[in-house]
N, C-alpha and C positions, 0 to 999 in steps of 0.2 A: 777056202777062205777068199781067194781071189775073185771068185764068182760073186760072193756076197758083197765084196767091195765094189765091184762093177755095178751090181744092182743098186747099192746105196748111192753111188755116184749118179746113176741115171735118175733115181728118184729125187735126188737133190737138184739135178739139172732141170727136171720137170717142174720142181717147185720154183726154181729161179725163173723159168720161162713164163710162169703164170702171170706175173705183172706185165710182161711184154704183151700178152694177149689183151689185157685190159687197156694198155696204152694204145694198141692197134685199134681198139674199138672206141677210143676217145674221139671226140669230134674236133674239128678245126674251126677256127674263126679268124676273121680279119680284125686286128686291133687297129683302130683308126686314130684314137687319141688317148692320152692318159693325163688326167688333171688332178690337182690337189683340191680343187674347188668342185663340189658336187653340183652346184648350179650350172657351171660351165659344161660339165659332163652331160647333164640333163638336156641343156640347150642343144649341144652337139648331137645327142641321140635323136632329138626331135627333128633336126635338120636332115639327118640320115633317113629317118622314117618317112619324112616328107618326100624324099627322093625315091622311096619304095624299098629301101634296104631293111632287112629284119634286124634292127639295131637294139642293143640293150646296154645297160651299165653294170659293170661288175666292180665291187669294192674290193680292194686288196690292201691289207694292212702289212706294211713293210717294216714294222717295228720302229727302230730309231729314225728311219727315213720318213715315216709318217704314213698316212692313209692316202691311197691314190684311187681315183675313180676312172676305170678303164672303159672306154667306149668301144664296143665291139659289134661286129656284124656276123651273123651265123645262127646256128652252127651249120657246118658243111660236112658231108659224109666222106668226101674225098678231096684230094689236093687239086684236082682239075677244077672242080666247082669253086673252091676257095680262090684259086689263081684267077679265074675269070672275074670274080667279084672284086678281088684286089685290084685288077687292072682298071675296072670301071670306077671303083672308089678313089683310086689314085688320080684318075682323070678329073673326077668331080671335086675331090677334097685335098689333093696334093699330099696325102698322107696314107700310111697303111703298112701293115706287116702281118703275115700269117702266123698264128699262134696255135698251140695245141691246148685243149682244155682238159 
C-alpha cells in the first residue's frame, strides 16, 4: 500500500510540475507603458517601432479597475535578451519593466 501511495504522490507531483514547464516556455517582454487610452498606447507603440523595437499593444481588462492598454516590446526567449532591451528602452524612454507572458 505504501508503494502505491508513493506512486500516486509522484504522479500528482508530475501533474503539478506540468504548468511549470509551460511557464518556463513562456516568453518575456519589456512592458514600457500602460495606458487607459488606446490612442496614447498606439502612439507610444509607434514611437518604439520608429526606434527599431518590436513593440506591440496588449489589452488587459482588469475588471473594476478598467481596461488598460499595455505597450510592450518582445517577445524575448531569455532574460539576458530582455535585460539588454530593458536597459536600452530605459535609456530612450525612461520607463520599462520585464514581464512574463
